[in-house]
N, C-alpha and C positions, 0 to 999 in steps of 0.2 A: 045880437049879431049871430049870423049863421056859423055853425061849426065848420062849414066848407071853407071859410076864409081865415081860419086860424093859422098863423105862421108858427108851426110846431117848433122849429129850431130857435126862433126868437123867444118864444115863451119858455122853452127849456132853459135857455141861457139866463133869462131873467129870474127864473126860479132858483137856479144854481147860485146866482149872485146874491139874491135876497135871503135865501135860507141856508147859505153856506153848505150846499149839498155836494156830495161827491159826484152824483150823477142825477140827471132828471130826464125823464122820457115822457113825451106827450103823445098819447094815442087818441086819435079822433075817429069816431064812427058816425059819419055824417047822416046816414039813414036813420039812426036812432037819436041823434042830437046828444050823444054822450061824449064827454071829454074825460079821459082817464089820465091821471098824473101818477107816475111811478118815480118816487124820489128816494134816493139813498142819502141819508143825512150824514154829514161829516162830524167834526168836532162840535159837540153841543155844549161843552163846557171846558174851562181851563182853570188853572190854579194861578192866583195872583199872590205874590209874596211882597208885602210892604215892610217897612221897618218894624212894625208892631203886630202885623196880622198875616195869617195864611187863609186865603179866601177861595172858595169854589165859585166861579162866576160863569153865567151863561153867555151865549153869543150876543145877547142884547146888552150886556154890561150889568145885569142885575145879579147881586150877590145872593147865591143860593144858601150858603152856609159858611161858617168858620170851621176850619179843619180841626179834628181832634188831635191830641198829642202824638198818637202813633202815625197818623197820616202826615203830620208836620215832619216827623223824623224821616219818613220815606221821601218826602220832598227834599229835605236837606241832603239826604244821601244821593239822590239823583243829581242835585246841583253840584255836589262834590265829585261826581263822576264815579261813585261807588256802586251804582246800580244801573239798570237798563236805561239808556238815553231815550229821548222822545221817539215814539213809534206811532203808527196810525192808530193803535189801540190804547195808547196812554194819553192822558190829558197834558197839553203843553203847559210848561211852567213859565210864567212871566214875572220878572222881578221889577218892581216899581219903587226905587229908593226915594223918589221925590214925593210919593203919596204918603204924607205924614198924618193925615186925619184918619180917625177910626170910622169904618164903614160897617153899618149894621146889616144883618141879613134882610133880604127882600128890598133893599135900597139899591139904587144904581151907583156904579162907580162914577166919580166926577171926570169922566172921559167921554169924548164924542164917539158916536157910533162909527164914524168914518175911521177914527183912530183904531178902534177895536177891529174893524174889517181889515185895516192895513196889517195888524199883527196876525190875524188869522190867515190872511193872504200869504204872509211870509211862512207861516207854519205849513200851510197847504202846499206851497211851492217846494219847501224843503222835503216834505213827505213824498211828493210826486217825483222828485229827482233823487230820492234816496240819500239825502243829506241828513244825518242824524245829529242831534245836539242835546246837551243836558238841559239847558234852559235858555230863555231869552231875557236879556237885560235891556230895559228901556230907560233912557235918560233924555234930557232936552236936546242933546246933540246928535244922537244916533240910536239905532237898534243894533244890539250885539247878540249874536248866537254864541254860546259857549260850548265848545266840544267837550267830550268826556275827559279829555286831557287838560281842560281848562284853558284852551287856546281860544282867544276871542276872534270871532268872524264878524266883521262890520258890514251892515246892510243899510242902504238909503231908501226909505219908503217913497221918496218923491221921484225916484228913478224906476226903471223897469226891474221889478223885483225878480221876476222869473229869470231874466238874463244874468242877474247877480248870483242867484242860486245855482244856475247852470255852470257859471264860472267856478263857484266853490266845488261843485260836484266834479268837474273836470280836473281841478287841482287835486282833490282827494283821491280820485281814481289814479292819477299819475303817481301820487305818493305811494299808494298801495301796490302799484306795478313797479315801484322802485325806480321810476324814471326821473324823479326829482326828489330832493331832500324834503323832509317834513318841516312845517313851520314850528318855530319854538316860541315866538312872542305874539304874533298876530297874523290874520289874513284879512285884507281889506278889499272888498268887492264893490265899494260904493261908486266907483267910476266905471260905468258900463263899457265893456270891451277891454278893460285892464284889470289886473289882479296884482295887488302889492302884498308881498309875503316877507316876513322877517322871522 
């Protein structure tokens, strides 16, 4: 196929989705038949905490390694809100209390790629909207982001995640501006267009 007919925008979006990239640019030089891809990769790994393990996992769900004791302590401190919450430069922490089997390095987690992408999509949306969190808790019923103050923020992956994250961002901005009182028990953004706070 000739490089003249490449849809650059469509190809860039496809690369962003498949590679979890921050940005993708497609440069085409038709006279030389060269297609250049410039890709800025996003989170290429994250931490999974199970009841018995602390694992570093790549974006494909493959376990890279089990964390050493000092890294485990750092993860627990982040989860307790005693250190820097999730930022674009830190690996997101995902707590999976229902994953009770031991997973060895270089093996895949028993989770679908779609589910992993949902979790990474939530992390990416939170980062892009400036919503910081200590860790993400996953159970059968919902996805919960825990703030540094240990306030749960509920997200539904079957709904528009970005709209839910934007609602969280708006609420947090209003709390910082002292327009509304802060949440003390939970923030529920699972119904798009509504936010429940207690």
